[in-house]
C-alpha positions as CSV (number, residue, x, y, z in Angstrom):
1,M,286.7,121.1,208.8
2,K,287.7,119.3,205.7
3,L,286.9,115.6,206.2
4,S,289.0,113.0,204.6
5,N,289.5,109.2,204.5
6,N,291.3,107.6,207.5
7,M,290.5,110.5,209.9
8,E,289.8,109.2,213.4
9,F,287.6,110.6,216.0
10,E,287.1,110.0,219.7
11,L,283.5,109.6,220.7
12,R,282.0,111.4,223.6
13,G,278.9,110.3,225.6
14,S,276.7,112.8,223.8
15,F,277.2,111.0,220.4
16,I,273.7,109.4,220.2
17,P,274.3,107.1,217.1
18,N,276.9,105.1,219.1
19,I,275.0,101.8,219.0
20,S,278.1,99.6,219.4
21,N,279.4,101.5,222.5
22,S,282.7,102.3,220.8
23,N,285.1,104.9,221.9
24,R,286.5,105.7,218.4
25,L,285.5,105.8,214.8
26,K,287.3,106.1,211.5
27,I,286.2,107.7,208.3
28,I,286.3,105.1,205.5
29,E,285.0,107.1,202.6
30,V,283.9,110.7,201.9
31,N,281.9,111.8,198.9
32,D,279.9,114.9,198.0
33,N,276.9,114.0,200.1
34,S,277.8,111.5,202.7
35,I,280.5,109.9,204.8
36,V,281.1,106.3,205.6
37,I,282.5,105.5,209.0
38,Q,283.5,102.4,211.0
39,M,283.3,102.2,214.8
40,N,286.3,100.5,216.5
41,N,284.1,97.9,218.3
42,S,282.0,96.9,215.2
43,K,282.6,95.3,211.9
44,R,279.7,97.2,210.4
45,R,279.9,100.5,208.7
46,G,277.6,103.5,209.0
47,V,276.6,106.2,206.5
48,F,276.0,109.8,207.6
49,P,275.0,112.9,205.5
50,I,278.0,115.3,205.7
51,D,275.9,118.0,207.4
52,S,274.9,115.5,210.1
53,F,278.5,114.4,210.7
54,Q,279.6,118.1,210.9
55,Y,276.9,118.7,213.5
56,W,278.3,116.1,215.8
57,I,281.8,117.6,215.5
58,K,280.5,121.1,216.3
59,R,278.7,119.7,219.4
60,N,282.1,118.3,220.6
61,S,280.6,114.8,220.4
62,L,283.3,113.8,217.9
63,I,286.8,115.0,218.7
64,Q,289.4,114.5,216.0
65,I,292.4,112.5,217.1
66,D,295.5,114.0,215.6
67,H,298.4,111.9,214.2
68,E,300.8,112.7,217.0
69,E,298.4,111.3,219.6
70,K,297.7,108.2,217.6
71,R,301.4,107.4,217.4
72,T,301.9,107.6,221.2
73,S,298.8,105.6,222.1
């Protein structure tokens, strides 16, 4: 999956790094080696290596929220 700015993900219970008990996160910045995210219940940002972030997606711990769903919620 190609990651880009402003993508949003729903967090599942198996997402271990969920310190702020959020239910969603948003990608703020993507570069060659890392990704910057912000949880919806936190003003702080987190940084993940791209490989680590992709791992959580593959485990279904992060489920991408598509644009249609965001408009109706």
